[in-house]
N, C-alpha and C positions, 0 to 999 in steps of 0.2 A: 218203827212207827207204831203207835198205839192210839186207838180211837175208842171212846166210849160213846155209844149212840143209842137212840131210841128207834124203834121199828119204822116210824114215819120219816126218819132221816136216811133211810137206806140208799136212796138215789144219790145223795151227797157223798155218802161213804163210798159208793161204787166209783164215782168220779175221782175221789181222792186215791183210791187203790190204783186206778188206771194211771193216774198222774205219777205215782211213786213206784209202781212196779218196774222191775228191770228186765222182765222176761214175759213172753207170751204163754208160758206154762205156769199156771197158778194152781197150787195145791191147797185144798180146803179141808181143814181139820176142825172137828167139833162134834159134840154129842148129837144124837138124833133129835131133831126138832129145834135146834139152836138157830136155824135161819140160813144155812149154807145155800140152799136152792133159792131162797128169797133174794139173797145178795147176788147170786149168779144171774138171776133174772134182771136185776138192776144193772149189772155190768154189761150184759148182752145188749140191753137197751142203750146204755151210755156209749157203747161202741158203734151204735148206729143201726143195729138190726131191727127190722120191722117184723121179724118172725115171732110167733107165739112160743114162749119158752115154757117147757114143762119138765118135770123131773124124769130123767131117763132110767128110773129104777128098774124097769123090766127090760127095756131095750138096751141098756148099759151105756149107749152113746147117742146123743142127739146132735144134729148138725144145724147151725144157723148161718145165714148169709149176712155178710157186711160188705160195704162198698169195695174194700180192697182185699177180700178173702173170705175165710170161713172161721167159725168158732165151733170147736168140738167140746161138748159138755158131757162129761162122764159121771156116772154114779156107780161106783164099784162095790157098793154095799153087798150085793147079792152074789158076787163071784166068790167061789170057794178057795181058789188057789191061783197061783201065778200062771199055771198051765191054761186056765180058762182065758186069761188075758192074752196069752200068746195065740190062742185059737181064734180070737176075734181080731187079731192084728194090731195089738197095742203098740208094737214097735213102729209100725208104719205111721200111726197117728203121732207118736212122740217125735219122730224125725221130721214131721211136716213143719212148714213155716207158719202155720195157722195158730190161732189162739187155742189153747187147751186148758179147760177149766175142769179140774178133777176133784170130785168128792170121794172121800174114803181112799186117799192115795196110799195109805199104809199097806193096802192089799197088793200093790205093785212095786214096792220099794226096790226089789232087785233090778228092775229095768229102768229106774229113774236115773237120769244122767244129765250131763251138761249143766245148764243154768235154769233155775226155777225159783219161784218165790212161794213161800209158805204163808198161809193165812190161817190163823188160829182164832176161832170164835168161841166165846163162852158166855153163859148167862151171867148178868150182873143182878138183874131183878126180872120180874115178869115181862116188862116191856123194854128193858135195857140189855144191851150186849156190849162186850168188850172185844175188840178186834185187835190182833197183833199181826203186823206184816214182818216177816223174817226173810231176808234175801239170802239165797243160797247159790251164789255164783260158782259155776264150774265144780259142783259137787258130784262125785260119782254116785253117791247114795245119801239118803237122809242120815244125818248123824244122830 
């Protein structure tokens, strides 16, 4: 699936992603400032959370409540290696049944498993983005 959208359409894009995603593990790829966190805020709201969403750049993971569970929002930009991910318990989060929205997932590729969907976002123009959803069912690692 590919969507071209303007920033004011992010809520609609979030709903489309939720509709087409095949996993509760969503990996977000894109350059700094492309809108990963903005899209995640819209996804969290579309899933029904009333929590205030902010970037977990320094905390690494934020947790949001929804009616039937939790959403874990990761920003792995600041981790230096996979050992740091092991130290904060990344595997426990990944094995959970809750939503996992992960920015900078390339930092933890060795522990990615099972089924996940990749979301690639790139700039099309100052106010436009192109999003591509890539389904990776039962992949041991990102190819």
